[in-house]
Structures are given as C-alpha cells and as structure tokens.
N, C-alpha and C positions, 0 to 999 in steps of 0.2 A: 732365232737366237735363244739360247737358254741362259738365264741369269739367276744366280743365287746370292743373297745378301747374308753376310756373316757378321755377327755383332757380339762383342764382349760387354756384359752388363754387370754393374755393381751398384747397389743401393738405388735401383730403378733409374740408373743413368747409363747411357752408352759411353763406354770408355774408348773404344775404337771400333771401326767397322771397315768392311771391304766388300766389293761386289766382284764376283767371279763370272766371267762370260765364257760360254762354251759353244762353239759353232761346229763341233764335230758331228759325225753321224752315229755316235755311240747311242746305246739305249739310255733311257731316262735314269735308270738306276746307276749305270756307270757314270753318267754325268754328275749325279748327286755325290757319289763317293769320291770322284775325282775333285770336285769343287771343295768338299770337306777336307780332303788332303791338302789342297792348296791353301785354304783358310788357316788350317793348323800350322802349315809351314810358315806362312806370313806372320802369324801371331806367335810363333815359336812354342807350340803346344804339342803334346802327344795327341794322337788321334783318339777321340772318345769312342767308347763302346756303345753300340745301339741296344738299349734295353727295350723290353717289350712295350713299356709305357711310351717310350720315345717313338717307337715305330708306329704305334697306334695314333699318337698325336700327329705325326707327320702324314700319315695316310688321310686323316680327317681334314687337316688345315694347311697342308703343304708348308708346315713350320714345325721345327723341333727345338727343344731346349735341352742342352747337356749340362747337368749339374755336377757337383763334385763326385758323386757316385759313378759317373760315366768315365771319369779320368783315372788313370793309374797314378799320375803325379798329382801333387797338391796344386791348386789353382789360386790365383790372387784376386779373382772376381767371383761373382755369384753364379753366373751361368753363361754359356756360349749358345747363341741362338742362330739357327740358319733358317732362311725363308726363301722359297722360290718366288721370284718377282716377275719372271717372264718365261714362258715356254714356247 
C-alpha cells in the first residue's frame, strides 16, 4: 500500500490534514501526482507547481512543502506539505 499525508500549515500549526491511500499498480511518480491531485481537490486548492527546490527536497526526504510561490491562486495558509508515510 502507498500512503501520502497532506497537511495545511499556518503559524506552525496544522489546520487540516488528509491521508491518501493508493493500491494501484501505477509507478511511484504517478501515485504521487495522483495523491497530490486528490489532496488539492479535497482542500479546494489549485494544484501547485513543482519548483526545482521542491523536487530536490522531495527526493532527499520523501517530503515536500509548497509555499505561496508554487500556487497560482492566493492561499490562506503558510504552506501545503506532502509526505510519503508508507510505500
């Protein structure tokens, strides 16, 4: 099972979170993108842009933070964080 935890953070506090489970036979990359799409749909957000710094962070720690500069729309929180919790 593949699980990703998505969190909205503001002032070092979690506003809301969700865990997305994916049991398909897709590649790891497809599962990550699909989970991010689901997280953004549930939180009613536009899908963020993967900046080079975000990609590097995700490769190293299996965790990424999307700040205001990754979103086309204005956001009401400090950042959206996704983290792989099970592969």
